[in-house]
Phi, psi and omega in degrees: 000132180287148174242153177236130176243143188233137169231147179235138177243142175233131182230140176230133177092185181286171181300309187285323183259347185281180179205162179204187178219148172240132181247132175274092190288317185299314182271333183070018185280349177168164173237134188233137179284144176223146173215165174297318181300322180288342178272318188263345181231227179281146183295320179047046176078010179240160181259185179209163175303324181292323177294321178292323175295317179300318178297314180296316185291315181297322180290313181298315179301314180299319179294316180296318180293316178301316181295314181298318179298313180297319178296330177276006178084019183230074180298127182284147170284316177201152174224125177240122184235134172245136175242125175250115179257121181266126177244126177245110179308134182090341180244322182107205179281120187253351178178159176227130176246121173262135174232122184235141172235129181236149172238106184225105179301138175088359178249155170268166178300320180294320178295318178299318180299323177296315177298319181296318177298320177297319179294321178301318181287323190258349178298133182303327179288319175302317180296319179293331182259021188296346177285349182253137175298129180239124176250162183222128175246123186244129168235157188219135175249117183284000000 
């Protein structure tokens, strides 16, 4: 069964001088301030579309990797993923770097890297963002 998740954005003013908020409606966990300056320069306590994409991508990748490992008979002890989304004003999102560290008993570093590459390819957020170059840095704790 399909699920729908909703976020709402409200913006006032021009792009450069204006400001807005994005609300995570489905979960109700929060409303976050956004500005052009927080997107193109320092965050200064505000979020951006790229940070929200990074949150979605790091979470989805971790879930996909955990599932693939468990299906392969290797339940992970832990998976830690960071997603860095690069935004270049005037160009848009120019790249995403995933960095994952896993602790999976019974696997070698090479085997873990294979599972991680599969998760990068098959995670639904990676697939949705396939127009953007996505790189993967893998570390492993035995």
